[in-house]
N, C-alpha and C positions, 0 to 999 in steps of 0.2 A: 811274627813275618819274621822272615830269614833275613840277616844283614849279611852273610855270606854269599854272594851268585857273582856271575860274572859281571852284569851288566853295574852293579854298585861299585865293583871294581874299577872299570872303565870310567865310570861317573869320579869316583875317589881320584882314580888318576888326573883329573881336569879341575880340579878344585883349583882356583886362582887364575883359571884360565878361560877364554870364551870356546862358546860350545863348537868350537869348529870342526869337531868330528862329528857331530849330530845329523844324521839323516834327513832334516828337517831344514830346509836352505830359507825356509821364514826365522826358525830357531836363528839360525847362521845372522841372517839380517838384523834381529832384535839387539843382537851383542850382548846377550846376559855372561855375566862372570858367576862361575859357578861358586858359590860359598862352603854349604855345608849339605852333607848328605848322607843318607841312611835309606836303607830298605823301606820305601814308602814316605818318607820325608826329603825337600829338596829346598835348600835357601838359594836363590840368586838375585844378581844386583845388575841392575840396568842405568845406565845412563841417559838420560832423554835426550834425544839428539832433535836438531830442526825437523827433520823428516816425520817424527812422532808427533808433532803438533796439529790441532784444528787451526782452522779461521781463527780464531782468538788468540791464539798462541799460546795455549795450554795444551794438556796432554790428552790426546786425541783416544777417546773413549773405545774405538775399534781395535786402537792399537794395546789398549789397557786387557780388552777380552781377548785378543789374542796371546798377549803373554799369560792370562789366567788359562785358557784354554791348551795353550803347547804346555805349559808346567803341568797341569795335573796329568796329561795325556803321560809324559815322562816319569811321574812320578807314580803312576802304574805300570809303567815299565820295568821302574827300580824294583819292583817286586819277584823280577824274576820270570815272568810268565813266557812261553815259548810263543804262544798264540796272541796278537795283537789285539788291543781295546779300540773302539770308537766312539767319540763322545755323542751322546742321544740326548743329552740337555744341558743348556748352560745356562746357567742363572749369576747376571754380575748385577752388584748395587755400588753405587759410586757414590763418594761421601765427600770428597774436597780435591781441587785442583793440583797441578804441578807444573812446572813450567822448565823451558829449554835449559839444559847442565842441570837439573835437580838428581840426583841420584835415590834411586827408589829400590827397594827390597821386597822380592815375593818369597813369600812361605807358603809350602804344601804339606799337607796331611792327608793320610786313607782316611773319610770318616766312619765308611763300613764296607767293608770285603767282602764279596760274594764268590760264588763259584761262575759267574756269568757276568755279573754285573758289582762295578764297584762305584761308591759314592765317594767325591774326594771335594776338599776344599783349599783355596788359597787365598791368601790375604797381601794386598800390595801397600808398603808403607813407604812414608817419605822419614828415613830416619833422622834427619836433620832438623826436621819441625815437630819430628813423634806424631805424626798424623795419619791416620788410616784412609789411603787414597780409596781402595776398592775391596770387596770381598765378593767371590766368586764361588760356586758351589757346583758340581757338575757329575753327570750318572754317566757311565761308561759301559758299554757293551761289548763283550767277549767276540771276535769276528773271527772266520778262518782262512786268516793271513798271518803268515810268521813274522814275528818281531824283526825289525829292519836295522836295530840297535846295534853298533858293533860290542862283540862279545869277548875283549881282549885281545 
């Protein structure tokens, strides 16, 4: 995988900052801080806010799935393709709860890169407790839409 592409450059310029220039309003709402980037790999940190909790006061499973899905899509975009990919399957396993103000870290990687289909994984960790909160895998299919990510 090539690491020298315009999208990786844009992402690297965002390290340590919120995803403010992300075309996804959902990603902006999630408020992740990009920590590490290379083509096909991302590390993003999130602080769990009150509006991310379920009725029991723990990190909502739907928000967790949203983080995993959003980052796995961004991971595919980081490969530098000009055409977009869309999620066609998403599998999430939940292992441990977290609460408001916990800081969690998501790490993605490409499992298998194909011509029209990529398989990606993401793990979400609470590093202060050294606990794996959730792990997701996704298949993303190439579609006939141009990538909307800023390119420099």
